[in-house]
C-alpha positions as CSV (number, residue, x, y, z in Angstrom):
1,M,16.3,-2.8,10.2
2,A,13.8,-0.8,12.5
3,I,10.2,-2.0,12.5
4,I,9.1,1.6,11.0
5,Q,11.5,0.9,8.1
6,R,10.2,-2.6,7.5
7,I,6.7,-1.4,7.5
8,A,7.5,1.3,5.2
9,L,9.4,-1.2,2.8
10,V,6.2,-3.3,2.8
11,L,3.9,-0.4,2.1
12,T,6.2,0.7,-0.7
13,I,6.2,-2.8,-2.3
14,I,2.2,-3.0,-2.3
15,G,2.2,0.5,-3.7
16,A,4.7,-0.8,-6.6
17,I,2.5,-3.8,-7.3
18,N,-0.7,-1.5,-7.5
19,W,0.9,0.8,-9.8
20,G,2.2,-2.2,-12.0
21,L,-1.4,-3.5,-12.2
22,I,-2.6,-0.2,-13.0
23,G,0.1,0.4,-15.5
24,F,-0.4,-3.2,-17.3
25,F,-4.0,-4.0,-16.7
26,E,-5.8,-0.6,-15.9
27,F,-6.8,-2.1,-12.6
28,D,-6.4,-0.5,-9.3
29,L,-6.4,-3.1,-6.8
30,V,-6.7,-0.6,-3.9
31,A,-9.9,1.1,-5.3
32,Y,-11.4,-2.3,-5.8
33,L,-10.9,-3.7,-2.4
34,F,-11.8,-0.6,-0.6
35,G,-14.8,1.1,-2.7
36,G,-13.1,3.4,-5.0
37,Q,-10.4,5.9,-5.1
38,T,-12.3,8.5,-3.6
39,A,-13.0,6.2,-0.3
40,I,-11.8,7.4,2.7
41,I,-9.8,4.0,3.6
42,S,-8.5,4.2,0.0
43,R,-7.4,7.6,0.2
44,V,-5.7,6.6,3.8
45,I,-3.9,3.6,2.2
46,Y,-2.5,6.0,-0.8
47,G,-1.4,8.4,1.9
48,L,0.3,5.8,3.8
49,V,2.0,4.6,0.8
50,G,3.1,8.0,-0.2
51,I,4.6,8.6,3.5
52,A,6.4,5.1,3.2
53,G,7.9,6.1,0.0
54,L,9.5,9.3,1.8
55,I,10.6,7.3,4.7
56,N,12.4,5.0,2.0
57,I,14.0,8.0,0.2
58,A,15.5,9.1,3.7
59,L,16.7,5.3,4.0
60,L,18.3,5.2,0.6
61,F,20.6,8.3,1.6
62,S,21.4,7.2,5.3
63,S,24.5,5.4,5.8
64,R,24.3,1.7,7.0
65,N,25.5,0.8,10.5
66,D,24.8,-2.9,10.6
């Protein structure tokens, strides 16, 4: 697995955990750690998690050549 794929997987897992916290406890960990949902760093992290999700969609439909 390429390094970009591993990074995308880690970011997707972080995003999933954050969404779980939001769903179960109404607590946004990213916003808490980085100064709110509208803070620039929070928006960058949300964007990176979204891009990681798109990369993982591509991985889902690619053939495995290990």
